[in-house]
Each structure stands twice: as C-alpha cells, then as structure tokens.
PDB file of N, CA, C and O in Angstrom:
ATOM      1  N   UNK A   1     191.561   8.373  -3.426  1.00  0.00           N
ATOM      2  CA  UNK A   1     192.946   7.968  -3.265  1.00  0.00           C
ATOM      3  C   UNK A   1     193.802   9.112  -2.752  1.00  0.00           C
ATOM      4  O   UNK A   1     194.821   8.882  -2.102  1.00  0.00           O
ATOM      5  N   UNK A   2     193.401  10.328  -3.034  1.00  0.00           N
ATOM      6  CA  UNK A   2     194.221  11.476  -2.670  1.00  0.00           C
ATOM      7  C   UNK A   2     194.210  11.763  -1.176  1.00  0.00           C
ATOM      8  O   UNK A   2     195.131  12.394  -0.659  1.00  0.00           O
ATOM      9  N   UNK A   3     193.172  11.304  -0.477  1.00  0.00           N
ATOM     10  CA  UNK A   3     193.026  11.630   0.935  1.00  0.00           C
ATOM     11  C   UNK A   3     192.773  10.385   1.782  1.00  0.00           C
ATOM     12  O   UNK A   3     191.744  10.305   2.452  1.00  0.00           O
ATOM     13  N   UNK A   4     193.680   9.419   1.770  1.00  0.00           N
ATOM     14  CA  UNK A   4     193.409   8.189   2.533  1.00  0.00           C
ATOM     15  C   UNK A   4     193.290   8.422   4.031  1.00  0.00           C
ATOM     16  O   UNK A   4     192.559   7.700   4.708  1.00  0.00           O
ATOM     17  N   UNK A   5     193.995   9.416   4.561  1.00  0.00           N
ATOM     18  CA  UNK A   5     193.913   9.685   6.004  1.00  0.00           C
ATOM     19  C   UNK A   5     192.527  10.182   6.395  1.00  0.00           C
ATOM     20  O   UNK A   5     192.008   9.825   7.453  1.00  0.00           O
ATOM     21  N   UNK A   6     191.936  10.996   5.547  1.00  0.00           N
ATOM     22  CA  UNK A   6     190.601  11.527   5.818  1.00  0.00           C
ATOM     23  C   UNK A   6     189.582  10.386   5.814  1.00  0.00           C
ATOM     24  O   UNK A   6     188.737  10.293   6.704  1.00  0.00           O
ATOM     25  N   UNK A   7     189.673   9.528   4.812  1.00  0.00           N
ATOM     26  CA  UNK A   7     188.742   8.411   4.716  1.00  0.00           C
ATOM     27  C   UNK A   7     188.934   7.466   5.900  1.00  0.00           C
ATOM     28  O   UNK A   7     187.960   7.002   6.495  1.00  0.00           O
ATOM     29  N   UNK A   8     190.178   7.184   6.236  1.00  0.00           N
ATOM     30  CA  UNK A   8     190.451   6.291   7.378  1.00  0.00           C
ATOM     31  C   UNK A   8     189.898   6.864   8.673  1.00  0.00           C
ATOM     32  O   UNK A   8     189.352   6.127   9.495  1.00  0.00           O
ATOM     33  N   UNK A   9     190.033   8.161   8.859  1.00  0.00           N
ATOM     34  CA  UNK A   9     189.496   8.799  10.069  1.00  0.00           C
ATOM     35  C   UNK A   9     187.979   8.660  10.130  1.00  0.00           C
ATOM     36  O   UNK A   9     187.418   8.451  11.206  1.00  0.00           O
ATOM     37  N   UNK A  10     187.322   8.772   9.002  1.00  0.00           N
ATOM     38  CA  UNK A  10     185.869   8.604   8.966  1.00  0.00           C
ATOM     39  C   UNK A  10     185.487   7.151   9.253  1.00  0.00           C
ATOM     40  O   UNK A  10     184.515   6.890   9.962  1.00  0.00           O
ATOM     41  N   UNK A  11     186.247   6.214   8.706  1.00  0.00           N
ATOM     42  CA  UNK A  11     185.977   4.794   8.939  1.00  0.00           C
ATOM     43  C   UNK A  11     186.141   4.453  10.411  1.00  0.00           C
ATOM     44  O   UNK A  11     185.374   3.660  10.958  1.00  0.00           O
ATOM     45  N   UNK A  12     187.135   5.047  11.050  1.00  0.00           N
ATOM     46  CA  UNK A  12     187.390   4.764  12.465  1.00  0.00           C
ATOM     47  C   UNK A  12     186.207   5.092  13.363  1.00  0.00           C
ATOM     48  O   UNK A  12     186.098   4.542  14.459  1.00  0.00           O
ATOM     49  N   UNK A  13     185.322   5.975  12.923  1.00  0.00           N
ATOM     50  CA  UNK A  13     184.166   6.377  13.724  1.00  0.00           C
ATOM     51  C   UNK A  13     183.015   5.375  13.661  1.00  0.00           C
ATOM     52  O   UNK A  13     182.074   5.456  14.451  1.00  0.00           O
ATOM     53  N   UNK A  14     183.091   4.442  12.730  1.00  0.00           N
ATOM     54  CA  UNK A  14     181.987   3.518  12.493  1.00  0.00           C
ATOM     55  C   UNK A  14     181.987   2.334  13.458  1.00  0.00           C
ATOM     56  O   UNK A  14     182.993   2.033  14.101  1.00  0.00           O
ATOM     57  N   UNK A  15     180.845   1.678  13.540  1.00  0.00           N
ATOM     58  CA  UNK A  15     180.768   0.416  14.283  1.00  0.00           C
ATOM     59  C   UNK A  15     181.652  -0.608  13.574  1.00  0.00           C
ATOM     60  O   UNK A  15     182.035  -0.414  12.421  1.00  0.00           O
ATOM     61  N   UNK A  16     181.967  -1.684  14.261  1.00  0.00           N
ATOM     62  CA  UNK A  16     182.837  -2.708  13.693  1.00  0.00           C
ATOM     63  C   UNK A  16     182.251  -3.275  12.401  1.00  0.00           C
ATOM     64  O   UNK A  16     182.969  -3.432  11.413  1.00  0.00           O
ATOM     65  N   UNK A  17     180.973  -3.578  12.400  1.00  0.00           N
ATOM     66  CA  UNK A  17     180.337  -4.146  11.207  1.00  0.00           C
ATOM     67  C   UNK A  17     180.372  -3.159  10.040  1.00  0.00           C
ATOM     68  O   UNK A  17     180.630  -3.550   8.902  1.00  0.00           O
ATOM     69  N   UNK A  18     180.117  -1.904  10.316  1.00  0.00           N
ATOM     70  CA  UNK A  18     180.140  -0.896   9.260  1.00  0.00           C
ATOM     71  C   UNK A  18     181.566  -0.648   8.769  1.00  0.00           C
ATOM     72  O   UNK A  18     181.776  -0.349   7.594  1.00  0.00           O
ATOM     73  N   UNK A  19     182.541  -0.771   9.665  1.00  0.00           N
ATOM     74  CA  UNK A  19     183.937  -0.600   9.252  1.00  0.00           C
ATOM     75  C   UNK A  19     184.321  -1.631   8.198  1.00  0.00           C
ATOM     76  O   UNK A  19     185.004  -1.302   7.228  1.00  0.00           O
ATOM     77  N   UNK A  20     183.890  -2.865   8.382  1.00  0.00           N
ATOM     78  CA  UNK A  20     184.208  -3.931   7.420  1.00  0.00           C
ATOM     79  C   UNK A  20     183.696  -3.545   6.035  1.00  0.00           C
ATOM     80  O   UNK A  20     184.430  -3.629   5.050  1.00  0.00           O
ATOM     81  N   UNK A  21     182.443  -3.124   5.962  1.00  0.00           N
ATOM     82  CA  UNK A  21     181.848  -2.744   4.678  1.00  0.00           C
ATOM     83  C   UNK A  21     182.506  -1.488   4.119  1.00  0.00           C
ATOM     84  O   UNK A  21     182.763  -1.409   2.918  1.00  0.00           O
ATOM     85  N   UNK A  22     182.779  -0.514   4.965  1.00  0.00           N
ATOM     86  CA  UNK A  22     183.393   0.735   4.512  1.00  0.00           C
ATOM     87  C   UNK A  22     184.806   0.509   3.983  1.00  0.00           C
ATOM     88  O   UNK A  22     185.221   1.154   3.021  1.00  0.00           O
ATOM     89  N   UNK A  23     185.531  -0.388   4.596  1.00  0.00           N
ATOM     90  CA  UNK A  23     186.882  -0.711   4.114  1.00  0.00           C
ATOM     91  C   UNK A  23     186.789  -1.380   2.742  1.00  0.00           C
ATOM     92  O   UNK A  23     187.601  -1.098   1.862  1.00  0.00           O
ATOM     93  N   UNK A  24     185.818  -2.254   2.556  1.00  0.00           N
ATOM     94  CA  UNK A  24     185.618  -2.878   1.244  1.00  0.00           C
ATOM     95  C   UNK A  24     185.300  -1.808   0.196  1.00  0.00           C
ATOM     96  O   UNK A  24     185.820  -1.843  -0.919  1.00  0.00           O
ATOM     97  N   UNK A  25     184.443  -0.862   0.571  1.00  0.00           N
ATOM     98  CA  UNK A  25     184.101   0.230  -0.348  1.00  0.00           C
ATOM     99  C   UNK A  25     185.339   1.057  -0.679  1.00  0.00           C
ATOM    100  O   UNK A  25     185.601   1.355  -1.844  1.00  0.00           O
ATOM    101  N   UNK A  26     186.092   1.424   0.343  1.00  0.00           N
ATOM    102  CA  UNK A  26     187.290   2.233   0.136  1.00  0.00           C
ATOM    103  C   UNK A  26     188.275   1.526  -0.781  1.00  0.00           C
ATOM    104  O   UNK A  26     188.818   2.127  -1.707  1.00  0.00           O
ATOM    105  N   UNK A  27     188.500   0.239  -0.514  1.00  0.00           N
ATOM    106  CA  UNK A  27     189.449  -0.526  -1.317  1.00  0.00           C
ATOM    107  C   UNK A  27     188.992  -0.618  -2.770  1.00  0.00           C
ATOM    108  O   UNK A  27     189.807  -0.544  -3.689  1.00  0.00           O
ATOM    109  N   UNK A  28     187.695  -0.778  -2.972  1.00  0.00           N
ATOM    110  CA  UNK A  28     187.161  -0.858  -4.330  1.00  0.00           C
ATOM    111  C   UNK A  28     187.327   0.471  -5.056  1.00  0.00           C
ATOM    112  O   UNK A  28     187.787   0.505  -6.197  1.00  0.00           O
ATOM    113  N   UNK A  29     186.954   1.561  -4.400  1.00  0.00           N
ATOM    114  CA  UNK A  29     187.059   2.878  -5.024  1.00  0.00           C
ATOM    115  C   UNK A  29     188.525   3.250  -5.277  1.00  0.00           C
ATOM    116  O   UNK A  29     188.828   3.966  -6.231  1.00  0.00           O
ATOM    117  N   UNK A  30     189.417   2.772  -4.438  1.00  0.00           N
ATOM    118  CA  UNK A  30     190.841   3.065  -4.585  1.00  0.00           C
ATOM    119  C   UNK A  30     191.543   2.130  -5.568  1.00  0.00           C
ATOM    120  O   UNK A  30     192.717   2.324  -5.885  1.00  0.00           O
ATOM    121  N   UNK A  31     190.830   1.129  -6.045  1.00  0.00           N
ATOM    122  CA  UNK A  31     191.443   0.149  -6.948  1.00  0.00           C
ATOM    123  C   UNK A  31     191.676   0.768  -8.327  1.00  0.00           C
ATOM    124  O   UNK A  31     191.276   1.901  -8.597  1.00  0.00           O
ATOM    125  N   UNK A  32     192.317   0.011  -9.169  1.00  0.00           N
ATOM    126  CA  UNK A  32     192.590   0.452 -10.532  1.00  0.00           C
ATOM    127  C   UNK A  32     191.453   0.133 -11.495  1.00  0.00           C
ATOM    128  O   UNK A  32     191.586   0.321 -12.705  1.00  0.00           O
ATOM    129  N   UNK A  33     190.340  -0.347 -10.961  1.00  0.00           N
ATOM    130  CA  UNK A  33     189.195  -0.716 -11.799  1.00  0.00           C
ATOM    131  C   UNK A  33     188.734   0.504 -12.600  1.00  0.00           C
ATOM    132  O   UNK A  33     188.513   1.575 -12.036  1.00  0.00           O
ATOM    133  N   UNK A  34     188.593   0.337 -13.897  1.00  0.00           N
ATOM    134  CA  UNK A  34     188.187   1.425 -14.787  1.00  0.00           C
ATOM    135  C   UNK A  34     186.731   1.335 -15.244  1.00  0.00           C
ATOM    136  O   UNK A  34     186.170   2.309 -15.745  1.00  0.00           O
ATOM    137  N   UNK A  35     186.133   0.172 -15.069  1.00  0.00           N
ATOM    138  CA  UNK A  35     184.760  -0.051 -15.506  1.00  0.00           C
ATOM    139  C   UNK A  35     183.804   0.524 -14.460  1.00  0.00           C
ATOM    140  O   UNK A  35     183.587  -0.074 -13.407  1.00  0.00           O
ATOM    141  N   UNK A  36     183.243   1.684 -14.765  1.00  0.00           N
ATOM    142  CA  UNK A  36     182.380   2.391 -13.806  1.00  0.00           C
ATOM    143  C   UNK A  36     181.162   1.558 -13.428  1.00  0.00           C
ATOM    144  O   UNK A  36     180.769   1.526 -12.262  1.00  0.00           O
ATOM    145  N   UNK A  37     180.568   0.890 -14.397  1.00  0.00           N
ATOM    146  CA  UNK A  37     179.388   0.072 -14.093  1.00  0.00           C
ATOM    147  C   UNK A  37     179.743  -1.075 -13.157  1.00  0.00           C
ATOM    148  O   UNK A  37     178.956  -1.423 -12.277  1.00  0.00           O
ATOM    149  N   UNK A  38     180.912  -1.659 -13.337  1.00  0.00           N
ATOM    150  CA  UNK A  38     181.358  -2.722 -12.441  1.00  0.00           C
ATOM    151  C   UNK A  38     181.551  -2.168 -11.030  1.00  0.00           C
ATOM    152  O   UNK A  38     181.161  -2.804 -10.051  1.00  0.00           O
ATOM    153  N   UNK A  39     182.150  -0.988 -10.929  1.00  0.00           N
ATOM    154  CA  UNK A  39     182.332  -0.353  -9.620  1.00  0.00           C
ATOM    155  C   UNK A  39     180.990  -0.119  -8.945  1.00  0.00           C
ATOM    156  O   UNK A  39     180.814  -0.449  -7.772  1.00  0.00           O
ATOM    157  N   UNK A  40     180.059   0.441  -9.672  1.00  0.00           N
ATOM    158  CA  UNK A  40     178.739   0.729  -9.109  1.00  0.00           C
ATOM    159  C   UNK A  40     178.059  -0.557  -8.655  1.00  0.00           C
ATOM    160  O   UNK A  40     177.484  -0.613  -7.567  1.00  0.00           O
ATOM    161  N   UNK A  41     178.127  -1.585  -9.489  1.00  0.00           N
ATOM    162  CA  UNK A  41     177.517  -2.874  -9.143  1.00  0.00           C
ATOM    163  C   UNK A  41     178.133  -3.448  -7.875  1.00  0.00           C
ATOM    164  O   UNK A  41     177.419  -3.926  -6.994  1.00  0.00           O
ATOM    165  N   UNK A  42     179.450  -3.401  -7.785  1.00  0.00           N
ATOM    166  CA  UNK A  42     180.132  -3.953  -6.608  1.00  0.00           C
ATOM    167  C   UNK A  42     179.865  -3.112  -5.362  1.00  0.00           C
ATOM    168  O   UNK A  42     179.711  -3.665  -4.272  1.00  0.00           O
ATOM    169  N   UNK A  43     179.808  -1.800  -5.501  1.00  0.00           N
ATOM    170  CA  UNK A  43     179.486  -0.940  -4.357  1.00  0.00           C
ATOM    171  C   UNK A  43     178.074  -1.220  -3.857  1.00  0.00           C
ATOM    172  O   UNK A  43     177.836  -1.285  -2.651  1.00  0.00           O
ATOM    173  N   UNK A  44     177.152  -1.382  -4.780  1.00  0.00           N
ATOM    174  CA  UNK A  44     175.768  -1.706  -4.394  1.00  0.00           C
ATOM    175  C   UNK A  44     175.683  -3.058  -3.707  1.00  0.00           C
ATOM    176  O   UNK A  44     174.910  -3.235  -2.766  1.00  0.00           O
ATOM    177  N   UNK A  45     176.480  -4.013  -4.179  1.00  0.00           N
ATOM    178  CA  UNK A  45     176.479  -5.349  -3.569  1.00  0.00           C
ATOM    179  C   UNK A  45     176.995  -5.285  -2.132  1.00  0.00           C
ATOM    180  O   UNK A  45     176.457  -5.951  -1.247  1.00  0.00           O
ATOM    181  N   UNK A  46     178.027  -4.489  -1.901  1.00  0.00           N
ATOM    182  CA  UNK A  46     178.556  -4.323  -0.542  1.00  0.00           C
ATOM    183  C   UNK A  46     177.477  -3.720   0.352  1.00  0.00           C
ATOM    184  O   UNK A  46     177.237  -4.195   1.462  1.00  0.00           O
ATOM    185  N   UNK A  47     176.841  -2.682  -0.141  1.00  0.00           N
ATOM    186  CA  UNK A  47     175.809  -1.992   0.637  1.00  0.00           C
ATOM    187  C   UNK A  47     174.628  -2.927   0.929  1.00  0.00           C
ATOM    188  O   UNK A  47     174.161  -3.009   2.065  1.00  0.00           O
ATOM    189  N   UNK A  48     174.159  -3.618  -0.090  1.00  0.00           N
ATOM    190  CA  UNK A  48     172.960  -4.443   0.088  1.00  0.00           C
ATOM    191  C   UNK A  48     173.205  -5.699   0.917  1.00  0.00           C
ATOM    192  O   UNK A  48     172.264  -6.266   1.473  1.00  0.00           O
ATOM    193  N   UNK A  49     174.445  -6.135   1.005  1.00  0.00           N
ATOM    194  CA  UNK A  49     174.735  -7.329   1.800  1.00  0.00           C
ATOM    195  C   UNK A  49     174.819  -7.023   3.297  1.00  0.00           C
ATOM    196  O   UNK A  49     174.863  -7.937   4.121  1.00  0.00           O
ATOM    197  N   UNK A  50     174.840  -5.757   3.635  1.00  0.00           N
ATOM    198  CA  UNK A  50     174.919  -5.349   5.041  1.00  0.00           C
ATOM    199  C   UNK A  50     173.526  -5.334   5.677  1.00  0.00           C
ATOM    200  O   UNK A  50     172.509  -5.264   4.987  1.00  0.00           O
ATOM    201  N   UNK A  51     173.513  -5.401   6.993  1.00  0.00           N
ATOM    202  CA  UNK A  51     172.238  -5.306   7.717  1.00  0.00           C
ATOM    203  C   UNK A  51     171.643  -3.913   7.522  1.00  0.00           C
ATOM    204  O   UNK A  51     172.330  -2.987   7.093  1.00  0.00           O
ATOM    205  N   UNK A  52     170.373  -3.781   7.840  1.00  0.00           N
ATOM    206  CA  UNK A  52     169.696  -2.496   7.674  1.00  0.00           C
ATOM    207  C   UNK A  52     170.371  -1.397   8.499  1.00  0.00           C
ATOM    208  O   UNK A  52     170.534  -0.274   8.023  1.00  0.00           O
ATOM    209  N   UNK A  53     170.759  -1.719   9.727  1.00  0.00           N
ATOM    210  CA  UNK A  53     171.433  -0.732  10.576  1.00  0.00           C
ATOM    211  C   UNK A  53     172.770  -0.301   9.980  1.00  0.00           C
ATOM    212  O   UNK A  53     173.112   0.882   9.994  1.00  0.00           O
ATOM    213  N   UNK A  54     173.516  -1.263   9.459  1.00  0.00           N
ATOM    214  CA  UNK A  54     174.813  -0.948   8.848  1.00  0.00           C
ATOM    215  C   UNK A  54     174.598  -0.141   7.570  1.00  0.00           C
ATOM    216  O   UNK A  54     175.361   0.783   7.286  1.00  0.00           O
ATOM    217  N   UNK A  55     173.574  -0.482   6.804  1.00  0.00           N
ATOM    218  CA  UNK A  55     173.283   0.286   5.590  1.00  0.00           C
ATOM    219  C   UNK A  55     173.028   1.750   5.911  1.00  0.00           C
ATOM    220  O   UNK A  55     173.527   2.642   5.225  1.00  0.00           O
ATOM    221  N   UNK A  56     172.258   1.985   6.945  1.00  0.00           N
ATOM    222  CA  UNK A  56     171.978   3.367   7.355  1.00  0.00           C
ATOM    223  C   UNK A  56     173.263   4.070   7.794  1.00  0.00           C
ATOM    224  O   UNK A  56     173.495   5.231   7.456  1.00  0.00           O
ATOM    225  N   UNK A  57     174.078   3.361   8.539  1.00  0.00           N
ATOM    226  CA  UNK A  57     175.354   3.924   8.998  1.00  0.00           C
ATOM    227  C   UNK A  57     176.261   4.244   7.800  1.00  0.00           C
ATOM    228  O   UNK A  57     176.931   5.277   7.781  1.00  0.00           O
ATOM    229  N   UNK A  58     176.276   3.362   6.818  1.00  0.00           N
ATOM    230  CA  UNK A  58     177.100   3.579   5.628  1.00  0.00           C
ATOM    231  C   UNK A  58     176.603   4.752   4.799  1.00  0.00           C
ATOM    232  O   UNK A  58     177.407   5.478   4.214  1.00  0.00           O
ATOM    233  N   UNK A  59     175.300   4.948   4.741  1.00  0.00           N
ATOM    234  CA  UNK A  59     174.748   6.086   4.004  1.00  0.00           C
ATOM    235  C   UNK A  59     175.256   7.396   4.590  1.00  0.00           C
ATOM    236  O   UNK A  59     175.674   8.294   3.859  1.00  0.00           O
ATOM    237  N   UNK A  60     175.216   7.498   5.911  1.00  0.00           N
ATOM    238  CA  UNK A  60     175.720   8.697   6.585  1.00  0.00           C
ATOM    239  C   UNK A  60     177.230   8.817   6.364  1.00  0.00           C
ATOM    240  O   UNK A  60     177.737   9.895   6.053  1.00  0.00           O
ATOM    241  N   UNK A  61     177.928   7.713   6.525  1.00  0.00           N
ATOM    242  CA  UNK A  61     179.383   7.688   6.338  1.00  0.00           C
ATOM    243  C   UNK A  61     179.754   8.140   4.925  1.00  0.00           C
ATOM    244  O   UNK A  61     180.657   8.960   4.755  1.00  0.00           O
ATOM    245  N   UNK A  62     179.070   7.615   3.919  1.00  0.00           N
ATOM    246  CA  UNK A  62     179.393   7.972   2.536  1.00  0.00           C
ATOM    247  C   UNK A  62     179.194   9.462   2.282  1.00  0.00           C
ATOM    248  O   UNK A  62     179.980  10.078   1.562  1.00  0.00           O
ATOM    249  N   UNK A  63     178.158  10.040   2.863  1.00  0.00           N
ATOM    250  CA  UNK A  63     177.946  11.495   2.724  1.00  0.00           C
ATOM    251  C   UNK A  63     179.075  12.265   3.410  1.00  0.00           C
ATOM    252  O   UNK A  63     179.589  13.242   2.866  1.00  0.00           O
ATOM    253  N   UNK A  64     179.454  11.820   4.602  1.00  0.00           N
ATOM    254  CA  UNK A  64     180.527  12.495   5.341  1.00  0.00           C
ATOM    255  C   UNK A  64     181.848  12.426   4.584  1.00  0.00           C
ATOM    256  O   UNK A  64     182.583  13.411   4.523  1.00  0.00           O
ATOM    257  N   UNK A  65     182.146  11.273   4.013  1.00  0.00           N
ATOM    258  CA  UNK A  65     183.391  11.124   3.251  1.00  0.00           C
ATOM    259  C   UNK A  65     183.355  12.029   2.017  1.00  0.00           C
ATOM    260  O   UNK A  65     184.342  12.698   1.709  1.00  0.00           O
ATOM    261  N   UNK A  66     182.240  12.050   1.324  1.00  0.00           N
ATOM    262  CA  UNK A  66     182.126  12.891   0.132  1.00  0.00           C
ATOM    263  C   UNK A  66     182.382  14.358   0.477  1.00  0.00           C
ATOM    264  O   UNK A  66     183.085  15.058  -0.252  1.00  0.00           O
ATOM    265  N   UNK A  67     181.818  14.810   1.577  1.00  0.00           N
ATOM    266  CA  UNK A  67     182.033  16.194   2.014  1.00  0.00           C
ATOM    267  C   UNK A  67     183.483  16.401   2.420  1.00  0.00           C
ATOM    268  O   UNK A  67     184.089  17.413   2.068  1.00  0.00           O
ATOM    269  N   UNK A  68     184.043  15.450   3.157  1.00  0.00           N
ATOM    270  CA  UNK A  68     185.413  15.580   3.662  1.00  0.00           C
ATOM    271  C   UNK A  68     186.450  15.640   2.549  1.00  0.00           C
ATOM    272  O   UNK A  68     187.465  16.324   2.678  1.00  0.00           O
ATOM    273  N   UNK A  69     186.196  14.928   1.458  1.00  0.00           N
ATOM    274  CA  UNK A  69     187.169  14.925   0.356  1.00  0.00           C
ATOM    275  C   UNK A  69     186.800  15.912  -0.744  1.00  0.00           C
ATOM    276  O   UNK A  69     187.479  15.996  -1.767  1.00  0.00           O
ATOM    277  N   UNK A  70     185.719  16.657  -0.527  1.00  0.00           N
ATOM    278  CA  UNK A  70     185.364  17.732  -1.446  1.00  0.00           C
ATOM    279  C   UNK A  70     184.603  17.307  -2.690  1.00  0.00           C
ATOM    280  O   UNK A  70     184.748  17.920  -3.747  1.00  0.00           O
ATOM    281  N   UNK A  71     183.793  16.261  -2.572  1.00  0.00           N
ATOM    282  CA  UNK A  71     182.978  15.845  -3.726  1.00  0.00           C
ATOM    283  C   UNK A  71     181.626  16.495  -3.695  1.00  0.00           C
ATOM    284  O   UNK A  71     180.809  16.262  -4.586  1.00  0.00           O
TER     285      UNK A  71
END
C-alpha cells in the first residue's frame, strides 16, 4: 500500500492477461483483509486460474515487485 506507483509501474510492463491477474493480486494485498490464510488462499486461486504463460509472467512480476518495494 505504501508504494502504489511502483506496483502500478511494474503492472504496466505485463501482458494484458497478466495485468488482469496482477491487478487482482494488488487489490487483494491492498485490501483491509486481516486473515492471512484467506489472503494466501485467494492469491493462490488467482495464480492457479491463470494460464501457464501468465503464471510464469506473474512469478517474475511478483519477484520484481517484492524487490521494488523492499521485501
């Protein structure tokens, strides 16, 4: 939540299909949800519902975002 511009810039680099999934991930992580297990379950569902190519793209994207925001 602290760096929405950084995350948005990373999302902008993705294919259209990966952007849809990445935006869902961003919105979920930025939500007020406090149940960590629910977050993990929903993040996994977003990832697994994507095509194999999009999943690979999201894996790279998630690493890039983590580095960009200092995780």
